[in-house]
C-alpha positions in Angstrom: 29.0 -5.0 19.9 31.2 -7.7 21.1 32.6 -10.5 19.0 34.2 -13.4 20.9 36.5 -15.7 19.1 37.4 -19.1 20.4 40.7 -20.3 19.0 43.8 -22.4 19.4 47.1 -20.8 18.2 48.2 -24.2 16.8 45.0 -24.5 14.7 45.7 -23.8 11.0 42.1 -22.7 10.2 42.1 -20.4 13.2 44.8 -18.2 11.7 43.1 -18.2 8.3 39.8 -17.4 10.0 41.4 -14.5 11.8 42.6 -13.0 8.5 39.2 -13.5 6.8 37.3 -12.0 9.7 39.7 -9.0 9.8 39.1 -8.4 6.1 35.3 -8.4 6.7 35.6 -6.2 9.7 37.9 -3.7 8.0 35.3 -2.9 5.3 32.4 -3.0 7.7 30.7 0.4 8.2 30.1 -0.2 12.0 33.6 -1.4 12.7 34.3 1.4 15.2 31.5 0.0 17.4 32.8 -3.6 17.4 35.1 -5.0 20.0 36.9 -8.4 19.7 37.7 -10.7 22.5 39.9 -13.8 22.0 39.0 -16.9 24.0 41.1 -19.9 24.7 40.4 -23.4 23.3 42.7 -26.4 23.2 42.2 -28.9 20.4 44.3 -31.5 22.3 44.7 -30.6 26.0 46.5 -33.9 26.7 49.1 -33.4 24.0 52.6 -34.1 25.1 55.3 -31.8 23.7 57.4 -33.6 21.1 60.0 -31.1 19.8 61.7 -33.7 17.5 58.6 -35.1 15.9 57.6 -34.5 12.3 54.2 -32.9 12.1 53.3 -34.9 9.0 53.9 -38.2 10.8 52.2 -36.9 14.0 49.0 -36.0 12.1 49.0 -39.2 10.1 49.3 -41.2 13.3 46.4 -39.5 15.2 44.2 -39.7 12.1 45.2 -43.3 11.2 46.3 -42.3 7.8 49.5 -42.5 5.7 52.3 -40.0 5.6 51.5 -39.3 2.0 47.9 -38.4 2.9 49.2 -36.1 5.6 51.6 -34.4 3.2 48.7 -33.8 0.7 46.5 -32.3 3.5 49.2 -30.0 4.7 50.0 -28.9 1.1 46.4 -28.0 0.6 46.4 -26.1 3.9 49.5 -24.2 2.9 47.8 -23.2 -0.3 44.7 -22.0 1.5 46.8 -20.0 3.9 48.6 -18.4 1.0 45.3 -17.2 -0.5 44.7 -15.5 2.8 48.1 -13.8 2.7 49.8 -16.2 5.2 52.9 -18.3 5.0 52.7 -21.8 6.6 56.0 -23.7 7.0 54.9 -27.0 8.3 58.4 -28.4 7.8 59.3 -26.3 10.8 56.3 -27.0 13.0 57.0 -28.1 16.6 54.6 -30.5 18.2 53.9 -28.9 21.6 51.2 -28.4 24.2 49.7 -24.9 23.9 48.4 -24.4 27.4 51.1 -22.0 28.6 50.8 -20.1 25.3 47.1 -19.6 26.2 48.1 -18.4 29.7 50.3 -15.8 28.0 47.3 -14.7 25.9 45.2 -14.4 29.0 47.9 -12.1 30.5 48.0 -10.1 27.2 44.2 -9.6 27.4 44.6 -8.0 30.9 46.7 -5.3 29.1 44.4 -4.9 26.1 47.0 -6.8 24.0 44.9 -9.9 23.2 44.8 -9.5 19.5 48.6 -8.7 19.4 49.3 -11.9 21.3 47.2 -14.0 19.0 48.8 -12.6 15.9 52.3 -12.9 17.2 51.8 -16.5 18.4 50.1 -17.6 15.2 53.0 -16.3 13.2 55.6 -17.8 15.6 54.1 -21.2 15.2 53.0 -21.4 11.6 55.7 -19.3 9.9 58.7 -19.4 12.2 58.4 -22.8 13.7 58.6 -21.8 17.3 58.0 -24.1 20.2 54.8 -22.9 21.9 55.5 -24.8 25.1 59.0 -23.3 25.6 59.0 -20.6 28.3 61.9 -18.7 26.9 60.2 -18.5 23.6 57.0 -17.3 25.2 58.9 -14.8 27.3 60.5 -13.4 24.1 57.2 -13.3 22.2 55.3 -11.6 25.0 58.0 -9.0 25.5 57.9 -8.2 21.8 54.2 -7.2 22.0 54.8 -4.9 24.9 54.2 -7.1 28.0 56.5 -6.7 31.0 59.2 -9.4 31.1 59.1 -9.9 34.9 55.3 -10.2 34.8 55.4 -12.8 32.0 58.1 -14.8 33.9 56.1 -14.8 37.1 53.0 -16.1 35.3 54.8 -18.8 33.4 56.7 -19.9 36.5 53.4 -20.2 38.5 50.0 -21.6 37.7 48.6 -18.1 37.3 45.8 -17.6 34.7 45.3 -21.4 34.3 41.8 -20.8 35.6 41.1 -18.2 33.0 42.1 -20.6 30.2 39.9 -23.3 31.7 37.0 -20.9 32.1 37.1 -20.1 28.4 37.2 -23.8 27.5 34.2 -24.6 29.9 32.3 -21.6 28.4 32.9 -23.1 24.9 31.4 -26.4 26.0 28.4 -24.6 27.5 27.8 -22.9 24.2 28.1 -26.1 22.3 31.3 -25.2 20.6 33.1 -28.4 19.5 35.7 -27.0 17.1 37.6 -23.8 16.3 37.7 -21.2 15.1 34.3 -20.2 16.4 33.0 -16.7 16.3 30.2 -15.5 18.6 28.5 -12.2 17.7 26.7 -10.3 20.4 25.9 -13.7 22.1 23.2 -14.2 19.5 24.9 -15.6 16.4 27.6 -18.2 16.0 29.9 -18.6 13.0 31.9 -21.9 12.9 35.1 -22.2 10.9 37.2 -20.1 8.6 34.3 -18.9 6.5 34.7 -16.8 3.4 34.9 -13.0 3.9 31.4 -12.5 2.5 30.0 -14.9 5.1 31.6 -12.9 7.9 30.3 -9.7 6.4 26.8 -11.0 6.3 27.0 -12.2 9.9 28.3 -8.8 11.1 25.6 -7.0 9.3 22.8 -9.1 10.7 24.2 -9.1 14.3 25.1 -5.4 14.2 21.7 -4.4 12.9 19.9 -6.1 15.8 22.4 -4.9 18.3 22.0 -1.3 17.2 18.2 -1.5 17.8 18.9 -2.2 21.4 21.1 0.8 22.0 19.3 3.7 23.6 19.7 7.1 22.0 18.9 10.2 24.0 17.3 13.0 22.0 17.1 16.4 23.8 14.6 19.1 23.2 17.0 22.1 23.1 16.4 25.8 23.8 19.1 27.5 21.7 21.1 30.5 22.8 24.5 32.0 22.4 27.3 29.5 22.7 31.0 28.9 22.0 32.2 25.8 20.2 35.6 24.0 20.4 36.7 25.5 17.1 36.6 29.0 18.7 33.4 30.1 17.1 31.3 32.2 19.5 27.9 33.5 18.5 
């Protein structure tokens, strides 16, 4: 069964949602039959990179609120992240456009490293304070998870995989997804937001139960005779 997750690596609830979903999946009996695909989503496609800008002032400005309000909101977010085992250092956060980071994720997906890319980029942004628009930074992070340095450089230098990012965004719009994280289970059930672990568990159980009913199982009528098995037993 496939689970598709639309996410922006600069979205604080997306990282928290990732952890909570992973906790639910880890204890799910059918986890070996579940595949996860990460999908690109940009919360602010028009965002201009502002490396020297304070994230507290930036959020306060776009929300029309005070800096004090922004500080309180980020403190609450940091506490929520801590409960999920994550460390958010908003003091280090760099305001940057995430489009090229999403192109890197698309490259990672081609090499079955999509989850590794999401994890590394989340940590880089929220904990380490890395600039998600800086190509040298993305080159370093991509190499860390096992991607070829020359291939990363070629993608970042060109416009490669931009269409893949845009396709994910367009697909989200078609599905009615307006915010992230958003989890789509077997293209039948949607889970919006960083839900509690129990909510993810219930969604997995429901979707998996219905998915399993659709899987064909071949049962053979067998005429038994003398055979040898892989363990060396012949009888």
